[in-house]
C-alpha positions in Angstrom: 69.7 229.8 252.3 68.0 229.4 249.0 69.3 227.0 246.5 68.5 227.6 242.8 67.7 224.6 240.6 69.6 225.2 237.3 67.3 222.6 235.5 64.1 224.7 235.8 64.5 227.0 232.8 65.2 224.1 230.4 62.1 222.3 231.6 59.9 225.3 230.9 61.1 225.6 227.3 60.7 221.9 226.7 57.1 222.1 227.9 56.4 225.0 225.6 57.7 223.1 222.6 55.6 220.1 223.4 52.5 222.3 223.7 53.1 224.0 220.3 53.6 220.7 218.6 50.3 219.4 220.0 48.4 222.5 218.8 49.8 222.1 215.3 48.8 218.5 215.1 45.3 219.3 216.3 44.9 222.1 213.7 46.1 219.8 210.9 43.6 217.1 212.0 40.8 219.6 211.9 41.8 220.9 208.4 41.9 217.3 207.1 38.3 216.9 208.1 37.2 220.0 206.0 35.8 219.3 202.4 38.4 219.9 199.6 37.1 222.1 196.7 37.8 220.5 193.3 39.9 222.6 190.8 37.9 224.3 188.0 37.9 222.3 184.7 37.7 224.4 181.5 35.0 223.1 179.1 36.2 222.6 175.5 34.6 225.1 172.9 32.7 224.0 169.8 34.9 223.0 166.9 33.9 223.0 163.2 36.4 220.2 162.4 34.8 217.0 161.1 32.6 215.4 158.5 29.0 216.4 157.9 26.0 215.6 155.7 22.6 217.2 155.2 19.8 218.4 152.9 19.0 221.7 151.3 15.9 223.5 150.0 15.5 226.7 148.1 14.9 228.3 144.7 16.7 229.1 141.5 16.4 231.6 138.7 18.1 232.6 135.4 20.5 235.6 135.5 19.2 237.9 132.8 18.3 237.4 129.1 16.0 235.0 127.3 16.6 232.1 124.9 17.7 233.4 121.5 17.0 232.2 118.0 18.9 232.2 114.8 18.5 230.8 111.3 20.2 230.6 107.9 16.9 231.2 106.1 17.9 234.6 104.8 20.8 233.1 102.9 18.6 230.6 101.1 15.2 232.1 100.6 14.6 235.3 98.7 14.0 238.2 101.1 10.6 238.9 99.7 9.4 235.5 100.8 10.6 235.8 104.4 7.9 236.6 107.0 8.9 237.8 110.4 6.7 237.8 113.5 7.3 238.5 117.2 8.4 235.7 119.5 8.4 237.2 123.1 10.4 235.3 125.7 10.1 234.7 129.4 12.0 233.0 132.2 10.5 231.0 135.0 12.0 230.5 138.5 11.8 227.1 140.2 12.4 225.0 143.2 15.8 223.5 144.1 16.2 220.6 146.6 19.1 218.3 147.2 21.7 216.7 149.4 25.2 217.7 150.5 28.2 216.3 152.3 31.6 217.7 153.2 34.5 218.1 155.7 35.8 221.1 157.7 39.1 221.7 159.4 39.3 224.5 161.9 42.6 226.4 162.6 42.0 229.0 165.2 39.3 231.2 163.8 39.8 230.0 160.2 37.9 227.1 158.7 38.9 225.4 155.5 36.9 222.6 153.9 35.5 220.8 150.8 31.9 220.1 149.9 29.9 218.4 147.2 26.1 218.4 146.5 23.6 217.1 144.0 20.3 218.8 143.4 17.0 218.8 141.5 16.1 222.1 140.0 13.3 223.3 137.7 14.0 226.6 135.9 13.0 227.3 132.3 13.6 229.9 129.6 11.2 230.0 126.5 10.0 232.0 123.6 7.1 231.5 121.2 5.1 233.2 118.6 2.9 232.8 115.5 1.9 234.7 112.4 0.2 234.5 109.0 1.4 235.3 105.5 -1.4 236.2 103.3 -1.5 235.4 99.6 2.0 234.1 99.1 4.1 231.2 100.3 7.5 231.3 102.0 8.7 228.5 99.7 7.0 228.6 96.4 5.2 231.9 95.9 1.6 230.5 95.6 -0.6 233.6 95.3 -3.7 231.8 96.4 -2.3 230.2 99.5 -2.4 231.6 103.1 0.5 230.4 105.2 0.4 230.0 109.0 3.7 230.0 110.8 4.6 229.2 114.4 7.9 229.0 116.3 8.8 228.0 119.8 12.0 227.2 121.7 12.9 226.4 125.2 15.8 225.7 127.5 15.6 224.3 131.0 17.9 223.0 133.7 16.7 219.7 135.3 19.5 219.1 137.8 22.9 220.3 138.9 25.7 219.5 141.2 28.9 221.1 142.5 32.3 220.2 144.0 33.6 223.2 145.9 36.2 224.4 148.4 35.2 226.6 151.3 37.1 229.2 153.3 35.4 230.5 156.4 35.9 232.7 159.5 34.5 232.2 163.0 33.6 235.6 164.4 32.0 234.1 167.5 31.7 230.6 168.7 29.2 228.4 166.7 28.9 231.0 163.9 30.7 230.5 160.6 30.7 232.8 157.6 32.4 231.6 154.4 33.0 232.0 150.7 32.9 229.0 148.4 33.7 228.1 144.7 34.6 225.3 142.4 33.3 223.0 139.7 29.6 222.9 138.6 27.8 220.5 136.3 24.2 219.9 135.3 21.6 218.6 132.9 20.3 221.1 130.3 17.6 220.4 127.8 17.1 222.7 124.8 14.5 222.4 122.0 13.5 224.2 118.8 10.3 223.8 116.9 9.1 225.7 113.7 6.2 224.9 111.5 4.5 226.1 108.3 1.0 225.1 107.2 -0.9 226.2 104.1 -4.6 226.8 103.3 -5.5 225.5 100.9 -3.0 222.7 101.2 -1.2 223.5 98.0 2.1 222.6 99.9 2.4 219.9 102.5 2.9 221.1 106.1 6.6 221.6 107.0 8.1 221.0 110.4 11.5 221.8 111.8 12.5 220.0 115.0 15.6 219.9 117.2 16.3 218.8 120.7 19.5 218.4 122.8 20.0 217.0 126.2 23.5 217.5 127.6 25.4 217.3 130.8 27.2 220.7 130.9 30.4 221.6 132.8 31.0 225.0 134.3 31.9 226.8 137.5 30.2 228.2 140.6 30.9 230.7 143.4 29.0 231.9 146.4 28.9 232.7 150.1 26.9 231.8 153.1 26.7 231.5 156.9 26.2 228.6 159.3 25.2 228.3 163.0 25.6 225.3 165.2 22.4 224.8 167.1 24.0 221.9 169.0 27.3 220.0 168.7 25.7 218.0 165.8 22.9 220.0 164.2 23.9 223.0 161.9 21.6 225.3 160.0 22.8 227.3 157.0 21.8 230.1 154.5 23.7 230.1 151.2 23.8 231.8 147.8 25.4 230.2 144.7 26.0 231.6 141.2 26.3 228.9 138.6 27.6 229.2 135.0 27.1 226.1 132.8 28.1 227.7 129.5 25.9 227.9 126.4 23.2 225.3 125.4 22.0 225.1 121.8 19.6 223.1 119.7 19.3 223.1 115.9 15.9 222.4 114.3 16.1 220.6 110.9 13.3 220.0 108.4 11.5 216.7 109.0 11.7 215.8 105.3 13.7 216.3 102.1 11.8 219.1 100.2 14.1 221.7 98.6 14.9 224.5 99.5 13.2 224.0 102.9 15.5 221.1 103.8 18.5 223.4 103.5 17.1 225.8 106.1 17.7 225.4 109.8 16.3 227.2 112.9 18.3 227.2 116.1 17.8 228.1 119.8 20.6 228.9 122.2 20.9 230.2 125.8 23.7 231.2 128.2 22.9 228.8 131.1 23.7 231.1 134.0 21.5 231.0 137.1 21.4 231.7 140.8 20.4 229.6 143.7 19.4 230.8 147.2 18.8 228.0 149.7 18.7 226.9 153.3 20.3 223.7 154.6 20.2 221.5 157.7 23.3 219.3 158.3 24.4 216.7 160.9 28.0 217.0 162.1 29.5 213.6 162.9 
């Protein structure tokens, strides 16, 4: 007679459960021994926000025209005693070098900012000529006198500065293209010189002189592009148009002889010039 043990099936299930738990614990222990890979960290992109300062170097030139002359001589001296002679003009370009400082604030791909600079510049406009009046005088009509005449005038910009706003766009990281504009100011010197001499010296030489040196106010506008070589060093190419208004100098007779003392000669120029320059800045 066979007797069945009713406890046998329960023991088999219990053993299987203990075996499964042991296997899970072993696999967990092995997994704990494996190296854990650190999560990827996104590196921050370059930002244009911040203060910066730098230096610039380039050149400047006048925008058209030459220095112009005018006089009231025709209203005082008889037309037959007025001698005209050519006074050709020329403009010379020059170097521009200076320093700059500013602040940018980036909003997405847009950059707004403000900048100021101060610069040395050497551009000059001038005109000059000479002539001879034979056998009569401009002031006096001496038939035996030969009169030599000369005239020269000049206007030059010695320095200029700007205070501008900038609005830029970032097409790709580290590249900024921008437009800029604002206030401009600068030192402008203008001079006028006219002289008459006679041979023989039946009339004393006459000289008209005039000089002005002013700080002129005006406006500027331009555009440029910048590239960040590193997180701190930035290179730039830039163009500015500057308008400082009109400069003028009036030459008066250096003496009191009539009617020459009533005559004036003047020189004037529209002080409009361009500057193309490169710059290197440090972003703080």
